[in-house]
Steps between C-alpha positions, in 0.01 A plus 500: 500500500626864431588718790175696540477684834155565626434835658196538710379872512273457807208707376128435495349305221405713203259264295229415750272794482196536273532834328214582278234686678713513819645845531646411852670192367646716219661721755622195692639350174677819416655529851618135493642551152702803608645314797577204274678724249698676760619161641570377152703810419716461813581143412547523111656844446848401622483172292312606171564198305501431116132446469197537715199268466172557683206271517263793582442700180394815685851494661683532162442876481614559851817279454584673167477841690743374772744325250472705168825352374411129573275298268176412677277211382163399639418127509113436495379163625118548487238618257502871444130515410373299805757578769695814441265717314234449780736545790448873529860552404457541118606866486831408672543184284467713194758723627734214570448358141575843361825543695642149513759368247334164451176291593541135524185269471456133532300413186362646183156554654659740755675679222164548324349647824766756513461591129125550562514681825817719451611479124799730562670214682494258214843573368672432836283184607678181497370136542724276707337170599552350842752223468397135600738217573293195607622146526181299430408282806340171418154449642387859525250421224291201586213446263333248732500753791177673591672814630529851384782724638566866542852621552584847628425761757190445727381848422165599382496852362694392191490130496125477582519152668143558612400470129705182466328349797162581384573366153630178680190470704282519191741232321494272781129469522512334152849326553490327829846394659706777364726725721660840486833573650618847552885485508628815674452758771419861543316779682147389407534134618257527781240666271540234245465229761175676609379484142581122476289443811213724392483305164504161682824403339706422818510125396637552149709819503836535680767774540841364506678811625829616355708233324854558387445292198124483417531280198695238706230521766230455242678196357569348839135526598363325196513752220215696350282515185527865439583838654251790526559882514209729544666841555336839421838621357848369442835595357676184375373222717806280551278218649341437162846459340644283771180289485537460121860415550412213719238378265208608705198639311371845607167676491512873549276810458600722214569795738727791422784417426704200433297174515392507143860534380576180698188280460446436137 
């Protein structure tokens, strides 16, 4: 692994406040952002570096103001139309797009979103797909298994696991004996467990918790017939690529963006 020091700024979270229609939250956001930038400036000014990459597009303009002689790139991981353009930060994001030197996106659909929402950024937008290196594990796909799996964060705002559970409840009424395994952990585990119980699925749905090698876990526990993804939005869902690399069929919603470029 390369030598990558981790610097903790010790400031409040910035991205946990609904902004649209909440003027007090906007003031809180700006206050937190000012403290964040001040702490960032203290840490980075002495170092500068050869290139700066930010995952928050609204930060690109601020970083370019702080480091005018250093190339600044913003690296977008989610749908612009569903997530960023509705976050209440769109004016700041447009400013970031205008000032940054490059915009990196994960697939062609994300590039098309930028072209549609902010055409001026087209010439400096570049598609760099997420790399994947998977050694296929025998037994992940088991056509005789009556099990569906989900692999990822147990988080409901984006991943919409409540939707997956309701779809499985409808499916299981007509296909008895099937199981659903959610492989992962996350902030909404207790909520998802409550949905499992409300739908009467406690006997056929289980949450494994975090697994260092989820595909090995699936293989060791009997394999699966397919993987399901029911997100409201994505970027480039690696779980679909990894499932396919292991020979596991996938079923995914055609949400913005990414699944339709992977599931053919």
